[in-house]
Structure formats: C-alpha cells, structure tokens
C-alpha positions as CSV (number, residue, x, y, z in Angstrom):
1,M,10.7,-11.5,-10.3
2,Y,10.0,-7.9,-10.0
3,Y,9.4,-6.2,-6.7
4,G,7.5,-3.0,-6.2
5,V,7.0,-0.8,-3.2
6,V,3.9,0.9,-1.8
7,L,4.8,4.3,-0.4
8,S,3.2,6.7,2.0
9,T,1.8,9.9,0.4
10,C,1.6,12.1,3.4
11,Y,2.5,12.7,7.1
12,G,0.1,11.0,9.4
13,N,-1.1,7.8,11.2
14,V,-2.0,4.5,9.5
15,E,-5.8,4.2,10.2
16,K,-6.5,1.0,8.3
17,I,-4.6,-1.7,6.5
18,S,-6.8,-3.5,4.0
19,I,-4.3,-6.2,3.0
20,K,-2.5,-8.9,4.8
21,S,1.0,-10.4,4.3
22,E,1.0,-13.1,1.6
23,S,-2.4,-11.9,0.2
24,R,-2.9,-11.0,-3.5
25,I,-3.6,-7.4,-4.5
26,Y,-4.9,-5.9,-7.7
27,E,-4.3,-2.6,-9.4
28,W,-6.0,0.4,-7.9
29,E,-7.2,-1.6,-4.9
30,N,-7.4,0.4,-1.6
31,L,-4.5,-0.8,0.4
32,F,-4.0,1.7,3.3
33,M,-5.9,4.6,4.8
34,I,-3.8,7.3,6.4
35,K,-5.2,10.0,8.6
36,S,-3.1,13.0,7.6
37,E,-1.9,15.7,10.0
38,S,-4.5,18.0,8.6
39,G,-7.2,15.4,9.6
40,T,-8.2,14.2,6.2
41,L,-8.2,10.5,5.3
42,E,-5.8,9.7,2.4
43,T,-6.3,6.4,0.5
44,V,-3.1,4.7,-0.7
45,Q,-3.4,2.6,-3.9
46,T,-0.8,1.2,-6.3
47,S,-0.6,0.5,-10.0
48,L,0.8,-3.0,-9.2
49,S,-0.9,-6.3,-9.0
50,G,0.8,-9.3,-7.3
51,K,1.4,-10.9,-3.9
52,V,2.2,-8.9,-0.7
53,E,5.7,-9.9,0.3
54,S,5.8,-7.9,3.5
55,L,3.9,-5.2,5.4
56,E,6.3,-2.6,6.9
57,V,3.8,-0.7,9.1
58,Q,1.0,-1.5,11.5
59,E,-2.3,0.3,12.2
60,G,-1.5,3.3,14.4
61,D,2.1,3.8,13.1
62,Y,3.2,7.3,12.2
63,V,4.4,7.7,8.6
64,I,6.0,10.3,6.4
65,P,5.9,10.9,2.6
66,G,8.0,8.3,0.7
67,M,8.1,5.8,3.6
68,V,7.7,2.2,2.5
69,L,4.4,0.7,3.6
70,A,4.6,-2.7,1.8
71,Y,6.7,-4.7,-0.7
72,I,4.8,-6.4,-3.5
73,K,6.0,-9.3,-5.7
74,E,4.7,-8.1,-9.0
75,D,2.7,-10.3,-11.4
76,L,3.8,-10.0,-15.0
77,F,0.6,-11.1,-16.6
78,V,-1.8,-8.7,-18.2
79,T,-4.8,-7.7,-16.1
80,G,-8.2,-6.5,-17.2
81,S,-7.3,-2.9,-16.7
82,D,-4.2,-3.0,-19.0
C-alpha cells in the first residue's frame, strides 16, 4: 500500500472540506477550500486517487503551508487521466 498526504498551500483558515473520512477521491478533485490571510480562497487538490484514510483538520482550523490536511491510501490502478 502507498500512502499519500494532502498538504496546505498557504496560511489561512479551512473554509470547506469537500471529502469525508473513508470516502474515495479522484485526481484533481477539489478537496479543501482555504481562506488565505490575504482573503483569497485557495483550492487544494491532489494528483492522487484513492481512499481517505484520515482527515487531520476541521472546518475553521488555522493552517500553515506544508501542514497535513489528510492522508490518502493511494490506488495503484490507472485512471482515465493517466
């Protein structure tokens, strides 16, 4: 099994979480929306597809660049975008 991480891209607050623990995600799906300190909404995506192992943040949490937002158990099969 391969495990991947989804990381924060900026300083700010988690506005929206579009995934749930144990749910399946696909490449380039919108996973998190973070309201940056400058007031812009940043979309967090990943190049992974697989199952969400755990969510490490909740809506309203303050995050910093590089902070782990979620762990993903990666699928090893080829997807339509490969």
